[in-house]
DRENTORKOL-3810 file (N, C-alpha, C; in nm, 4 decimals):
REM DRENTORKOL-3810
@n.u->0.0828; n.v->-0.1171; n.w->0.0000; ca.u->0.0000; ca.v->0.0000; ca.w->0.0000; c.u->0.0877; c.v->0.1240; c.w->0.0000
@n.u->0.0608; n.v->0.2124; n.w->-0.0876; ca.u->0.1388; ca.v->0.3358; ca.w->-0.0917; c.u->0.0660; c.v->0.4439; c.w->-0.0135
@n.u->0.1459; n.v->0.5271; n.w->0.0442; ca.u->0.0909; ca.v->0.6364; ca.w->0.1244; c.u->0.0548; c.v->0.7525; c.w->0.0325
@n.u->-0.0650; n.v->0.8035; n.w->0.0478; ca.u->-0.1054; ca.v->0.9157; ca.w->-0.0365; c.u->-0.0398; c.v->1.0438; c.w->0.0131
@n.u->-0.0146; n.v->1.1326; n.w->-0.0763; ca.u->0.0502; ca.v->1.2579; ca.w->-0.0421; c.u->-0.0494; c.v->1.3494; c.w->0.0291
@n.u->-0.0043; n.v->1.4124; n.w->0.1346; ca.u->-0.0920; ca.v->1.5016; ca.w->0.2106; c.u->-0.1270; c.v->1.6229; c.w->0.1262
@n.u->-0.2520; n.v->1.6651; n.w->0.1364; ca.u->-0.2960; ca.v->1.7816; ca.w->0.0600; c.u->-0.2345; c.v->1.9090; c.w->0.1147
@n.u->-0.2107; n.v->2.0011; n.w->0.0288; ca.u->-0.1535; ca.v->2.1289; ca.w->0.0708; c.u->-0.2641; c.v->2.2334; c.w->0.0699
@n.u->-0.2791; n.v->2.2994; n.w->0.1824; ca.u->-0.3848; ca.v->2.3983; ca.w->0.1955; c.u->-0.3305; c.v->2.5357; c.w->0.1605
@n.u->-0.4057; n.v->2.6081; n.w->0.0871; ca.u->-0.3665; ca.v->2.7434; ca.w->0.0491; c.u->-0.4495; c.v->2.8424; c.w->0.1290
@n.u->-0.3839; n.v->2.9440; n.w->0.1763; ca.u->-0.4530; ca.v->3.0482; ca.w->0.2501; c.u->-0.5190; c.v->3.1427; c.w->0.1513
@n.u->-0.6490; n.v->3.1597; n.w->0.1706; ca.u->-0.7215; ca.v->3.2495; ca.w->0.0803; c.u->-0.7581; c.v->3.3806; c.w->0.1482
@n.u->-0.7730; n.v->3.3775; n.w->0.2804; ca.u->-0.8095; ca.v->3.4984; ca.w->0.3535; c.u->-0.6892; c.v->3.5421; c.w->0.4378
@n.u->-0.5996; n.v->3.6174; n.w->0.3782; ca.u->-0.4758; ca.v->3.6555; ca.w->0.4453; c.u->-0.4999; c.v->3.7478; c.w->0.5627
@n.u->-0.6023; n.v->3.8299; n.w->0.5573; ca.u->-0.6286; ca.v->3.9243; ca.w->0.6663; c.u->-0.6618; c.v->3.8489; c.w->0.7951
@n.u->-0.7504; n.v->3.7515; n.w->0.7884; ca.u->-0.7857; ca.v->3.6772; ca.w->0.9093; c.u->-0.6722; c.v->3.5831; c.w->0.9503
@n.u->-0.5956; n.v->3.5312; n.w->0.8540; ca.u->-0.4819; ca.v->3.4452; ca.w->0.8858; c.u->-0.3764; c.v->3.5232; c.w->0.9639
@n.u->-0.3456; n.v->3.6441; n.w->0.9206; ca.u->-0.2481; ca.v->3.7273; ca.w->0.9914; c.u->-0.2991; c.v->3.7664; c.w->1.1291
@n.u->-0.4285; n.v->3.7960; n.w->1.1403; ca.u->-0.4860; ca.v->3.8295; ca.w->1.2709; c.u->-0.4776; c.v->3.7103; c.w->1.3655
@n.u->-0.5002; n.v->3.5893; n.w->1.3143; ca.u->-0.4906; ca.v->3.4693; ca.w->1.3972; c.u->-0.3470; c.v->3.4459; c.w->1.4435
@n.u->-0.2496; n.v->3.4732; n.w->1.3577; ca.u->-0.1096; ca.v->3.4581; ca.w->1.3981; c.u->-0.0719; c.v->3.5582; c.w->1.5061
@n.u->-0.1228; n.v->3.6803; n.w->1.4961; ca.u->-0.0959; ca.v->3.7803; ca.w->1.5996; c.u->-0.1599; c.v->3.7397; c.w->1.7312
@n.u->-0.2789; n.v->3.6819; n.w->1.7251; ca.u->-0.3514; ca.v->3.6429; ca.w->1.8458; c.u->-0.2797; c.v->3.5309; c.w->1.9201
@n.u->-0.2054; n.v->3.4469; n.w->1.8496; ca.u->-0.1323; ca.v->3.3381; ca.w->1.9146; c.u->-0.0321; c.v->3.3889; c.w->2.0162
@n.u->0.0261; n.v->3.5035; n.w->1.9919; ca.u->0.1284; ca.v->3.5560; ca.w->2.0810; c.u->0.0754; c.v->3.6468; c.w->2.1897
@n.u->-0.0553; n.v->3.6606; n.w->2.2013; ca.u->-0.1094; ca.v->3.7530; ca.w->2.3013; c.u->-0.1067; c.v->3.6895; c.w->2.4402
@n.u->-0.0973; n.v->3.7721; n.w->2.5390; ca.u->-0.0932; ca.v->3.7293; ca.w->2.6781; c.u->-0.1876; c.v->3.8179; c.w->2.7567
@n.u->-0.2783; n.v->3.7572; n.w->2.8295; ca.u->-0.3762; ca.v->3.8320; ca.w->2.9071; c.u->-0.3585; c.v->3.7972; c.w->3.0538
@n.u->-0.3344; n.v->3.8979; n.w->3.1356; ca.u->-0.3193; ca.v->3.8781; ca.w->3.2795; c.u->-0.4207; c.v->3.9683; c.w->3.3480
@n.u->-0.5045; n.v->3.9091; n.w->3.4304; ca.u->-0.6042; ca.v->3.9860; ca.w->3.5041; c.u->-0.5510; c.v->4.0159; c.w->3.6430
@n.u->-0.5584; n.v->4.1413; n.w->3.6810; ca.u->-0.5216; ca.v->4.1828; ca.w->3.8163; c.u->-0.6446; c.v->4.2414; c.w->3.8835
@n.u->-0.6740; n.v->4.1942; n.w->4.0027; ca.u->-0.7864; ca.v->4.2462; ca.w->4.0793; c.u->-0.7374; c.v->4.3664; c.w->4.1591
@n.u->-0.7924; n.v->4.4830; n.w->4.1296; ca.u->-0.7473; ca.v->4.6047; ca.w->4.1985; c.u->-0.7850; c.v->4.6036; c.w->4.3464
@n.u->-0.8797; n.v->4.5164; n.w->4.3846; ca.u->-0.9196; ca.v->4.5062; ca.w->4.5253; c.u->-0.8328; c.v->4.4075; c.w->4.6029
@n.u->-0.7398; n.v->4.3415; n.w->4.5331; ca.u->-0.6524; ca.v->4.2453; ca.w->4.5995; c.u->-0.5609; c.v->4.3185; c.w->4.6978
@n.u->-0.5430; n.v->4.2589; n.w->4.8138; ca.u->-0.4532; ca.v->4.3170; ca.w->4.9137; c.u->-0.3102; c.v->4.2828; c.w->4.8740
@n.u->-0.2372; n.v->4.3797; n.w->4.8198; ca.u->-0.0993; ca.v->4.3560; ca.w->4.7759; c.u->-0.0041; c.v->4.3595; c.w->4.8945
@n.u->-0.0277; n.v->4.4524; n.w->4.9860; ca.u->0.0559; ca.v->4.4625; ca.w->5.1058; c.u->-0.0078; c.v->4.3832; c.w->5.2192
@n.u->0.0756; n.v->4.3252; n.w->5.3040; ca.u->0.0267; ca.v->4.2434; ca.w->5.4147; c.u->-0.0314; c.v->4.3315; c.w->5.5241
@n.u->-0.1287; n.v->4.2767; n.w->5.5946; ca.u->-0.1863; ca.v->4.3481; ca.w->5.7085; c.u->-0.0952; c.v->4.3295; c.w->5.8290
@n.u->-0.0987; n.v->4.4253; n.w->5.9161; ca.u->-0.0146; ca.v->4.4189; ca.w->6.0364; c.u->-0.0679; c.v->4.3133; c.w->6.1322
@n.u->0.0206; n.v->4.2260; n.w->6.1769; ca.u->-0.0161; ca.v->4.1246; ca.w->6.2752; c.u->0.0336; c.v->4.1704; c.w->6.4115
@n.u->-0.0339; n.v->4.1296; n.w->6.5155; ca.u->0.0036; ca.v->4.1698; ca.w->6.6500; c.u->0.1115; c.v->4.0824; c.w->6.7105
@n.u->0.1904; n.v->4.0169; n.w->6.6272; ca.u->0.2946; ca.v->3.9278; ca.w->6.6775; c.u->0.4278; c.v->4.0008; c.w->6.6837
@n.u->0.5170; n.v->3.9558; n.w->6.7704; ca.u->0.6494; ca.v->4.0179; ca.w->6.7743; c.u->0.7317; c.v->3.9781; c.w->6.6522
@n.u->0.8281; n.v->4.0607; n.w->6.6205; ca.u->0.9146; ca.v->4.0339; ca.w->6.5067; c.u->0.8804; c.v->4.1239; c.w->6.3898
@n.u->0.9567; n.v->4.1068; n.w->6.2847; ca.u->0.9366; ca.v->4.1905; ca.w->6.1667; c.u->0.8068; c.v->4.1516; c.w->6.0954
@n.u->0.7220; n.v->4.2478; n.w->6.0654; ca.u->0.5963; ca.v->4.2151; ca.w->5.9968; c.u->0.6218; c.v->4.1853; c.w->5.8490
@n.u->0.5393; n.v->4.1012; n.w->5.7892; ca.u->0.5557; ca.v->4.0738; ca.w->5.6457; c.u->0.5212; c.v->4.1968; c.w->5.5626
@n.u->0.5879; n.v->4.2121; n.w->5.4489; ca.u->0.5652; ca.v->4.3279; ca.w->5.3623; c.u->0.4520; c.v->4.3006; c.w->5.2641
@n.u->0.4550; n.v->4.1840; n.w->5.1983; ca.u->0.3582; ca.v->4.1518; ca.w->5.0940; c.u->0.2592; c.v->4.0468; c.w->5.1424
@n.u->0.1389; n.v->4.0503; n.w->5.0870; ca.u->0.0362; ca.v->3.9525; ca.w->5.1234; c.u->0.0666; c.v->3.8184; c.w->5.0573
@n.u->-0.0020; n.v->3.7145; n.w->5.1039; ca.u->0.0167; ca.v->3.5819; ca.w->5.0452; c.u->-0.0261; c.v->3.5798; c.w->4.8987
@n.u->-0.1305; n.v->3.6553; n.w->4.8646; ca.u->-0.1778; ca.v->3.6600; ca.w->4.7254; c.u->-0.0723; c.v->3.7225; c.w->4.6346
@n.u->-0.0041; n.v->3.8259; n.w->4.6821; ca.u->0.1001; ca.v->3.8908; ca.w->4.6021; c.u->0.2179; c.v->3.7962; c.w->4.5808
@n.u->0.2548; n.v->3.7233; n.w->4.6839; ca.u->0.3658; ca.v->3.6285; ca.w->4.6736; c.u->0.3296; c.v->3.5149; c.w->4.5782
@n.u->0.2059; n.v->3.4652; n.w->4.5860; ca.u->0.1624; ca.v->3.3592; ca.w->4.4949; c.u->0.1604; c.v->3.4075; c.w->4.3504
@n.u->0.1195; n.v->3.5317; n.w->4.3283; ca.u->0.1176; ca.v->3.5875; ca.w->4.1932; c.u->0.2590; c.v->3.5912; c.w->4.1355
@n.u->0.3540; n.v->3.6395; n.w->4.2139; ca.u->0.4926; ca.v->3.6485; ca.w->4.1666; c.u->0.5527; c.v->3.5102; c.w->4.1416
@n.u->0.5287; n.v->3.4174; n.w->4.2322; ca.u->0.5844; ca.v->3.2832; ca.w->4.2155; c.u->0.5184; c.v->3.2082; c.w->4.1001
@n.u->0.3890; n.v->3.2353; n.w->4.0752; ca.u->0.3216; ca.v->3.1716; ca.w->3.9633; c.u->0.3843; c.v->3.2156; c.w->3.8311
@n.u->0.4135; n.v->3.3447; n.w->3.8174; ca.u->0.4795; ca.v->3.3929; ca.w->3.6963; c.u->0.6212; c.v->3.3377; c.w->3.6847
@n.u->0.6899; n.v->3.3253; n.w->3.7981; ca.u->0.8263; ca.v->3.2720; ca.w->3.7987; c.u->0.8280; c.v->3.1286; c.w->3.7476
@n.u->0.7370; n.v->3.0464; n.w->3.7972; ca.u->0.7325; ca.v->2.9059; ca.w->3.7572; c.u->0.6793; c.v->2.8914; c.w->3.6148
@n.u->0.5779; n.v->2.9703; n.w->3.5801; ca.u->0.5161; ca.v->2.9600; ca.w->3.4481; c.u->0.6150; c.v->2.9890; c.w->3.3361
@n.u->0.6974; n.v->3.0921; n.w->3.3543; ca.u->0.7927; ca.v->3.1300; ca.w->3.2508; c.u->0.9331; c.v->3.0762; c.w->3.2763
@n.u->0.9550; n.v->3.0080; n.w->3.3891; ca.u->1.0857; ca.v->2.9507; ca.w->3.4190; c.u->1.1933; c.v->3.0559; c.w->3.4384
@n.u->1.1605; n.v->3.1629; n.w->3.5106; ca.u->1.2533; ca.v->3.2743; ca.w->3.5280; c.u->1.3273; c.v->3.2649; c.w->3.6610
@n.u->1.4492; n.v->3.3164; n.w->3.6668; ca.u->1.5153; ca.v->3.3337; ca.w->3.7960; c.u->1.4429; c.v->3.4413; c.w->3.8776
@n.u->1.4726; n.v->3.4470; n.w->4.0060; ca.u->1.3986; ca.v->3.5356; ca.w->4.0961; c.u->1.4096; c.v->3.6822; c.w->4.0558
@n.u->1.5289; n.v->3.7298; n.w->4.0250; ca.u->1.5443; ca.v->3.8719; ca.w->3.9913; c.u->1.4740; c.v->3.9070; c.w->3.8612
@n.u->1.4756; n.v->3.8164; n.w->3.7647; ca.u->1.4051; ca.v->3.8431; ca.w->3.6393; c.u->1.2544; c.v->3.8412; c.w->3.6598
@n.u->1.2074; n.v->3.7539; n.w->3.7486; ca.u->1.0632; ca.v->3.7493; ca.w->3.7731; c.u->1.0160; c.v->3.8745; c.w->3.8463
@n.u->1.0971; n.v->3.9299; n.w->3.9367; ca.u->1.0566; ca.v->4.0549; ca.w->4.0016; c.u->1.0556; c.v->4.1695; c.w->3.9016
@n.u->1.1481; n.v->4.1685; n.w->3.8074; ca.u->1.1464; ca.v->4.2697; ca.w->3.7017; c.u->1.0239; c.v->4.2571; c.w->3.6133
@n.u->0.9849; n.v->4.1334; n.w->3.5828; ca.u->0.8656; ca.v->4.1126; ca.w->3.5005; c.u->0.7404; c.v->4.1573; c.w->3.5746
@n.u->0.7309; n.v->4.1262; n.w->3.7031; ca.u->0.6153; ca.v->4.1686; ca.w->3.7823; c.u->0.6102; c.v->4.3208; c.w->3.7906
@n.u->0.7248; n.v->4.3852; n.w->3.8084; ca.u->0.7279; ca.v->4.5317; ca.w->3.8120; c.u->0.6812; c.v->4.5900; c.w->3.6796
@n.u->0.7220; n.v->4.5296; n.w->3.5696; ca.u->0.6798; ca.v->4.5757; ca.w->3.4378; c.u->0.5298; c.v->4.5568; c.w->3.4173
@n.u->0.4761; n.v->4.4427; n.w->3.4595; ca.u->0.3323; ca.v->4.4166; ca.w->3.4464; c.u->0.2524; c.v->4.5149; c.w->3.5305
@n.u->0.2980; n.v->4.5400; n.w->3.6530; ca.u->0.2262; ca.v->4.6337; ca.w->3.7398; c.u->0.2335; c.v->4.7760; c.w->3.6863
@n.u->0.3438; n.v->4.8116; n.w->3.6235; ca.u->0.3565; ca.v->4.9448; ca.w->3.5648; c.u->0.2578; c.v->4.9620; c.w->3.4496
@n.u->0.2422; n.v->4.8575; n.w->3.3683; ca.u->0.1472; ca.v->4.8650; ca.w->3.2570; c.u->0.0030; c.v->4.8622; c.w->3.3059
@n.u->-0.0229; n.v->4.7867; n.w->3.4144; ca.u->-0.1597; ca.v->4.7721; ca.w->3.4643; c.u->-0.2080; c.v->4.8976; c.w->3.5353
@n.u->-0.1174; n.v->4.9713; n.w->3.5955; ca.u->-0.1571; ca.v->5.0977; ca.w->3.6548; c.u->-0.1551; c.v->5.1076; c.w->3.8058
@n.u->-0.1753; n.v->4.9984; n.w->3.8828; ca.u->-0.1759; ca.v->5.0180; ca.w->4.0279; c.u->-0.0374; c.v->5.0573; c.w->4.0787
@n.u->-0.0351; n.v->5.1399; n.w->4.1792; ca.u->0.0912; ca.v->5.1886; ca.w->4.2352; c.u->0.1331; c.v->5.0972; c.w->4.3503
@n.u->0.1628; n.v->4.9725; n.w->4.3193; ca.u->0.2034; ca.v->4.8746; ca.w->4.4185; c.u->0.3537; c.v->4.8550; c.w->4.4116
@n.u->0.4216; n.v->4.8473; n.w->4.5258; ca.u->0.5667; ca.v->4.8233; ca.w->4.5245; c.u->0.5968; c.v->4.6780; c.w->4.4906
@n.u->0.7185; n.v->4.6546; n.w->4.4417; ca.u->0.7625; ca.v->4.5170; ca.w->4.4112; c.u->0.8863; c.v->4.4885; c.w->4.4923
END
């Protein structure tokens, strides 16, 4: 049995094809402006935490997702927060 040659598809609608290629590279990150970025003060002795658990999870999720070292991931988070608009420290 001989294998039939695969058909070759021709693009006829270049406008939608190019739009689909651009859409493949898009990245959407939702930030909740009501999220507590800074930690609340605890009545315990010792140094209080600076960032909330949600902020730490957000940073670590981006670090693991993109496989970045810690300093690069903090730079990426700072860049994302700058584009998003909230005035949160990193």
